[in-house]
C-alpha positions as semicolon CSV with decimal commas, in nm:
position;residue;x (nm);y (nm);z (nm)
1;M;8,077;12,180;9,209
2;K;8,080;11,840;9,377
3;K;8,445;11,788;9,289
4;R;8,529;12,124;9,442
5;I;8,351;12,030;9,766
6;V;8,532;11,696;9,775
7;W;8,869;11,869;9,729
8;I;8,788;12,119;10,002
9;V;8,688;11,840;10,242
10;L;8,998;11,635;10,160
11;S;9,219;11,941;10,202
12;C;9,065;12,013;10,543
13;V;9,111;11,652;10,652
14;M;9,474;11,650;10,539
15;F;9,539;11,981;10,711
16;L;9,388;11,863;11,040
17;A;9,574;11,533;11,014
18;S;9,901;11,720;10,961
19;I;9,836;11,939;11,264
20;G;9,755;11,628;11,467
21;L;10,078;11,457;11,362
22;I;10,283;11,766;11,446
23;L;10,123;11,796;11,789
24;Y;10,174;11,426;11,854
25;Y;10,541;11,456;11,759
26;L;10,588;11,758;11,986
27;W;10,407;11,584;12,272
28;G;10,586;11,254;12,228
29;N;10,930;11,415;12,225
30;G;10,859;11,638;12,521
31;Y;10,860;11,976;12,346
32;L;10,523;12,075;12,494
33;W;10,587;11,985;12,860
34;K;10,784;11,752;13,084
35;A;10,592;11,513;13,305
36;K;10,656;11,565;13,677
37;S;10,403;11,313;13,806
38;A;10,324;10,956;13,713
39;P;9,982;10,794;13,677
40;A;9,857;10,552;13,941
41;A;10,075;10,245;13,958
42;Q;9,965;9,943;13,759
43;T;9,811;9,671;13,973
44;Y;9,897;9,313;13,883
45;A;9,647;9,046;13,978
46;E;9,937;8,804;14,015
47;F;10,108;8,987;14,304
48;T;10,066;9,268;14,554
49;Y;10,165;9,606;14,410
50;P;10,329;9,797;14,558
51;S;10,474;9,590;14,840
52;I;10,584;9,870;15,074
53;D;10,366;9,977;15,368
54;E;10,335;10,331;15,505
55;S;10,582;10,297;15,794
56;E;10,848;10,154;15,565
57;M;10,776;10,428;15,313
58;A;10,847;10,686;15,584
59;D;11,187;10,529;15,662
60;L;11,278;10,508;15,296
61;T;11,172;10,867;15,233
62;R;11,400;10,978;15,514
63;I;11,690;10,791;15,351
64;T;11,631;10,912;15,000
65;T;11,600;11,279;15,098
66;A;11,888;11,294;15,346
67;T;12,048;11,626;15,439
68;P;12,375;11,674;15,250
69;T;12,683;11,562;15,437
70;Q;12,953;11,828;15,472
71;T;13,295;11,683;15,403
72;Q;13,644;11,803;15,317
73;E;13,734;11,479;15,140
74;P;13,601;11,466;14,780
75;Q;13,601;11,086;14,774
76;E;13,430;11,037;15,111
77;T;13,095;10,863;15,082
78;T;12,804;11,078;15,197
79;V;12,591;10,807;15,354
80;P;12,294;10,938;15,555
81;K;12,351;10,922;15,929
82;D;12,142;10,701;16,159
83;L;12,055;10,470;15,872
84;P;11,766;10,248;15,983
85;D;11,785;9,872;15,938
86;I;11,511;9,828;15,681
87;P;11,375;9,479;15,627
88;C;11,295;9,409;15,264
89;P;10,929;9,510;15,219
90;V;10,902;9,333;14,884
91;N;10,759;8,982;14,873
92;F;10,997;8,828;14,620
93;D;10,852;8,481;14,667
94;E;10,522;8,616;14,544
95;L;10,680;8,818;14,262
96;Q;10,902;8,540;14,133
97;N;10,617;8,293;14,149
98;A;10,443;8,523;13,900
99;N;10,760;8,579;13,699
100;P;11,102;8,436;13,794
101;E;11,268;8,703;13,579
102;I;11,189;8,974;13,837
103;I;11,532;9,035;13,990
104;G;11,476;9,346;14,197
105;W;11,259;9,641;14,291
106;I;11,363;10,006;14,257
107;Y;11,238;10,275;14,492
108;M;11,287;10,653;14,480
109;S;11,101;10,908;14,688
110;K;11,149;11,199;14,444
111;P;11,042;11,139;14,179
112;E;10,810;10,873;14,314
113;I;10,923;10,552;14,149
114;S;10,840;10,209;14,287
115;L;10,869;9,941;14,020
116;P;10,997;9,588;13,960
117;I;11,316;9,533;13,762
118;L;11,324;9,252;13,507
119;R;11,598;9,052;13,334
120;S;11,511;8,822;13,048
121;Q;11,731;8,515;13,034
122;T;11,715;8,494;12,654
123;D;11,600;8,820;12,487
124;D;11,725;9,164;12,594
125;T;11,440;9,336;12,407
126;W;11,164;9,125;12,566
127;Y;11,058;9,379;12,829
128;L;11,068;9,681;12,602
129;Y;10,696;9,639;12,547
130;R;10,593;9,383;12,810
131;D;10,489;9,431;13,169
132;A;10,623;9,247;13,472
133;V;10,419;8,936;13,398
134;G;10,502;8,927;13,027
135;K;10,184;9,082;12,886
136;Y;10,202;9,345;12,612
137;Q;10,224;9,697;12,748
138;R;10,334;10,001;12,550
139;G;10,536;10,136;12,842
140;G;10,716;9,807;12,891
141;S;10,908;9,745;13,215
142;L;11,233;9,847;13,377
143;F;11,499;9,593;13,282
144;V;11,866;9,506;13,259
145;E;12,027;9,318;12,970
146;H;12,134;8,960;13,034
147;N;12,414;8,988;12,779
148;Y;12,584;9,257;12,987
149;N;12,459;9,239;13,348
150;G;12,394;8,966;13,601
151;F;12,088;8,932;13,818
152;D;12,233;9,054;14,150
153;F;12,364;9,407;14,069
154;S;12,721;9,300;14,151
155;D;12,874;9,421;13,823
156;P;13,091;9,735;13,831
157;V;12,823;9,913;13,624
158;T;12,463;9,797;13,585
159;V;12,237;9,979;13,338
160;I;11,862;9,981;13,409
161;Y;11,657;10,074;13,105
162;G;11,310;10,225;13,108
163;H;11,090;10,418;12,866
164;R;11,048;10,791;12,911
165;M;10,670;10,783;12,889
166;S;10,496;11,115;12,819
167;N;10,232;11,037;13,083
168;G;10,505;11,014;13,348
169;S;10,509;10,637;13,392
170;M;10,826;10,423;13,401
171;F;11,116;10,677;13,389
172;G;10,890;10,950;13,250
173;T;10,944;11,187;13,545
174;L;11,319;11,145;13,588
175;Q;11,455;11,427;13,376
176;A;11,198;11,690;13,474
177;T;11,241;11,621;13,846
178;L;11,617;11,576;13,861
179;S;11,669;11,891;13,652
180;E;11,495;12,113;13,908
181;D;11,724;12,390;14,031
182;N;11,721;12,284;14,397
183;Y;11,700;11,908;14,354
184;F;12,059;11,846;14,462
185;D;12,038;12,078;14,761
186;E;11,993;11,743;14,935
187;D;12,183;11,420;14,882
188;R;11,963;11,191;14,673
189;F;11,948;10,814;14,696
190;I;11,804;10,519;14,508
191;V;11,703;10,198;14,686
192;I;11,729;9,863;14,509
193;F;11,562;9,572;14,685
194;T;11,674;9,223;14,581
195;P;11,578;8,879;14,715
196;A;11,912;8,863;14,901
197;V;11,994;9,219;15,010
198;T;11,883;9,582;15,008
199;K;12,123;9,817;14,827
200;I;12,130;10,195;14,857
201;Y;12,292;10,415;14,592
202;Q;12,377;10,785;14,600
203;I;12,310;10,980;14,281
204;F;12,629;11,150;14,167
205;A;12,559;11,254;13,807
206;T;12,276;11,322;13,563
207;L;12,327;11,419;13,201
208;P;12,199;11,396;12,844
209;S;12,401;11,158;12,630
210;D;12,420;11,007;12,285
211;S;12,274;10,662;12,224
212;D;12,606;10,473;12,241
213;H;12,573;10,151;12,439
214;I;12,774;10,210;12,758
215;L;12,841;9,845;12,836
216;Y;12,918;9,747;12,477
217;Y;13,189;10,010;12,438
218;N;13,333;9,991;12,791
219;D;13,462;9,681;12,967
220;F;13,448;9,807;13,324
221;N;13,626;9,495;13,450
222;A;13,937;9,589;13,253
223;E;14,205;9,780;13,442
224;G;14,176;10,156;13,413
225;V;13,850;10,164;13,217
226;F;13,626;10,245;13,516
227;D;13,830;10,544;13,636
228;A;13,888;10,671;13,281
229;F;13,517;10,658;13,198
230;F;13,405;10,846;13,507
231;G;13,696;11,087;13,480
232;D;13,567;11,184;13,135
233;L;13,209;11,195;13,262
234;F;13,301;11,452;13,528
235;S;13,435;11,684;13,257
236;T;13,089;11,702;13,096
237;T;12,912;12,039;13,081
238;G;12,580;12,156;12,941
239;V;12,208;12,181;13,003
240;D;12,063;11,929;13,252
241;V;12,413;11,819;13,354
242;Q;12,444;11,775;13,731
243;L;12,769;11,645;13,885
244;I;12,837;11,574;14,254
245;P;13,220;11,564;14,283
246;E;13,224;11,444;14,646
247;A;13,033;11,132;14,541
248;K;13,250;11,049;14,238
249;P;13,309;10,671;14,218
250;S;13,645;10,498;14,182
251;Q;13,760;10,152;14,077
252;G;13,601;9,894;14,306
253;D;13,273;10,082;14,348
254;H;12,943;9,956;14,208
255;V;12,735;10,191;13,996
256;I;12,385;10,178;13,855
257;V;12,274;10,384;13,556
258;L;11,910;10,470;13,491
259;S;11,872;10,513;13,115
260;S;11,573;10,661;12,931
261;C;11,500;10,868;12,624
262;L;11,588;11,238;12,638
263;W;11,300;11,484;12,646
264;G;11,295;11,662;12,310
265;D;11,505;11,404;12,125
266;R;11,418;11,034;12,139
267;T;11,739;10,947;11,956
268;R;11,944;11,050;12,262
269;R;11,948;10,930;12,622
270;Y;11,905;11,084;12,966
271;L;12,129;10,909;13,218
272;V;12,124;10,903;13,597
273;F;12,435;10,762;13,768
274;A;12,435;10,642;14,130
275;K;12,705;10,475;14,343
276;E;12,636;10,196;14,593
277;V;12,692;10,324;14,947
278;V;12,517;10,054;15,154
């Protein structure tokens, strides 16, 4: 009798554990829902976070939700009109005193993303699970790889990596927000603050992709590679693929790529491409 009770209890525990694992897998891979909002931003004792006041937020929001520019020329840049001269609201002296590997700050108004960008000088995996001051954090930080990109976003293509966290943090809200039906009814922009200059990029493509390393397999400094890559990209079709032909880049442009895990399949990537316009 006792053995029977033990087996029943063990069976129940195993069954519940199996259900828990299945639910965790579904939640972790985004099968249950896609996050559209992020938790409150982490506050670092070492520096002010975030470093953008309300008036500057208003100006940036106006930039990053500009009304689409009507143009007959597919290659013409759709820069928002009456662009305000925005002083850098980020205190990089303070940030780099806490961590000299902070090279920039990314800002988007929709989804709301305002985070530092890191670049390890020795280990490209360092910030996968470390925050902006080097402490362990499951969500890690946004970062670029020192083996492939410099610190000033001057490369033809710069890839910014970030976890797709199920709670919406880091790049957790990118895919759900940018896949909304009316998202590209307006031109969308990404702001990158650096210690030297403020850069504004227009989003021109979003798409699911395999896990191939873009910068490993493509030397964008080589003649013809840049145009060939983006020519192929603009032939992509499928779910969650958004392409803005009038903003298509060409050789000589500077592009950033936001790269995170794809909802529903962590082995694949969700990529957001944006071209520098200012």
